[in-house]
Steps between C-alpha positions, in 0.01 A plus 500: 500500500562359848797267541462183707797300624433126532739328742524125550723369777690179579407175322233662284724440198392139553132569434354235273749241621488536879215329690241541226219390733562810714629752248348385172664427166538855371865597463649830618552604139132439430402691814710799399360504145144480632571775753625722219169449319294560813692821569445627145128429533483755785730752332811419701855406408651203683867424573564148636794356691577189705789416728591241759700767687346740751738785415403489131135548592584794725714657226211469254260672740747782558620554144229423245277802564161330481165664582390182673630153584353149483716261701502127565782477755509119515637375831634849577138575586547350841821658625641778277469820700755650261253453213223634722702816566584544132131490405415753771781727387387482137200727576302346213211257547579129489289185485621170647393190307525126568391229259409247769266537793764579763234500773426130449854364474765462772444736790821693439391592147197690629718772653622779271738775605459648149122548512506789753722696258255449212177670408325166437558123505356245257549127552357161413373583150765319299686685227189713442590674824762692302225638279294605799803663662574698183137604464479608863822698480392666175168593660676647802729704275212619278260600778614455860228421752453606858486185715260538792416262784135432576566270797772376732609188308784518243269395216231753588627762257410650164650712225323830432526700179295818461478688169343814646246640746152349532591188303268196502662187638586154372600237755715221353494153658753252362458127453727200549263268689593673826856356488775713659726517194235683296482866597363837395773557240276298265265799478763775464464559129120510482497723809735744326287485186190587704684785671595642161129481413410722796439249779666506838619142547538306825685176426469299818687217663335263746595209723532175308539138600789452739508869588188515714262486205218266409128527555379734638816701582593563137153630420498722807835644389344597168206662677736686733711621207194635320370672814844659549429711194288720726812594695721525192251736339552757774851566370464408134153638411344190344149480355355215703162527328654286224698199620563208264642169625718312248583140586694248294465123547478429875505878541171493308352284775616758755370792292156345459484420873591860582255628241217299654596639838469852362183434303274380779312753713491251786844350490529128567869483407659676794496857627331760282760653266629853541562516125243351264603372159290596200630239254696175492718387210571127517788393275480121469359489853478188712125497560423145612733369769349153503576451130835675542620228739640306205692794352811515715594212728270560793580870538131588538473260794812659647348846458178396669674271751250225424484181295120500479335607175156606620525716806402849607864594458489430125172684454626801695819527295376397154360788289249283317350404837446850642321657207368758446808718542286811461732726300608534137727218379721459195628144452781433250641159406704336224415167343867388510525540877663189647509632858134590554263338247279741309202293614539660846412841360233369265313325782548791737365752249187294441439457873567866578256620237237255621552642851433850369855635483618737226778306324682573174695199373788511249653180365815503286593214272850352531594731789687352795492571873780755532409701190214655692750700707706611202423871449541462123243220472156549353353325803644755744412795273141372489482464877638850558272663246197333661535725805646810334 
């Protein structure tokens, strides 16, 4: 059983009492108890400590013998090169986590000297960021990936896992309504599950809002990442005759766009693809961007850089408006989804079938948004078996 060391730095003992608007009302004790449960759920043991003193944190890194580290350095994030060096010297993977969105607060908070010493950084997800950090670290320890760039920008990268020669490929496209704090770690566990089932998995990152993303750059990143499989296959011997795109939430919008691009003999969605997808799995996909405008505080308008509801931009980016996609589709949604209403998938399925597309639709009662990317869930098992 892998051992994870959870480190919380200065002032985090005040969680639940300190600036609740920024940090929430969950206490440090509650965070540590929840982290213990999250670690057990992924077959890890977790040891937690907190100190307001830099040297105590360094001593813990050096002496506690963990297989991996999750660290919220507090204000030490911005100036502790000693902590940076200790993490580098530890020679075990570490994940930096911040409860608040440090990119949208005071300018000085956006800079981290700890991040470059860590394998990954998670921020702006509230206390749930601890869960995501533990899950990502556990995934890294269970099945390390090879991270490969598909372009020149920092976010134009993906994590490749290959179970053996001539493996078919699944491309994973995460959601988060294109916001920068939501990243490809969300798809780690289902990607590993697919790899264990015999699929090579390519879990991609892309530029999001504030990092050069938005329409159409984000979509073009996804297309470029998929096409890069042709180059990757030279070294890793992939079977590109079977390529399945798996998109969750806003990643479902991107997957369906990329699937339509691959499914049309005369491509009206950009350059003809080098790698053509055979199937798309949409997990609670955002399929109607006009109706999605009310879901999350104008983020769709930000993505499209427009405040108009009926424009060519919306029709070009909205899956329900560029039907037929032209390839096999599996759409999965839960009725308890409070992030993307199940009606999005119901309406899309009807429209896609009327347009002549081959669509299999699975609806799960009392299943929420994030359960679809839980490898133990019936919803994910159903989606995976549909293409196996």
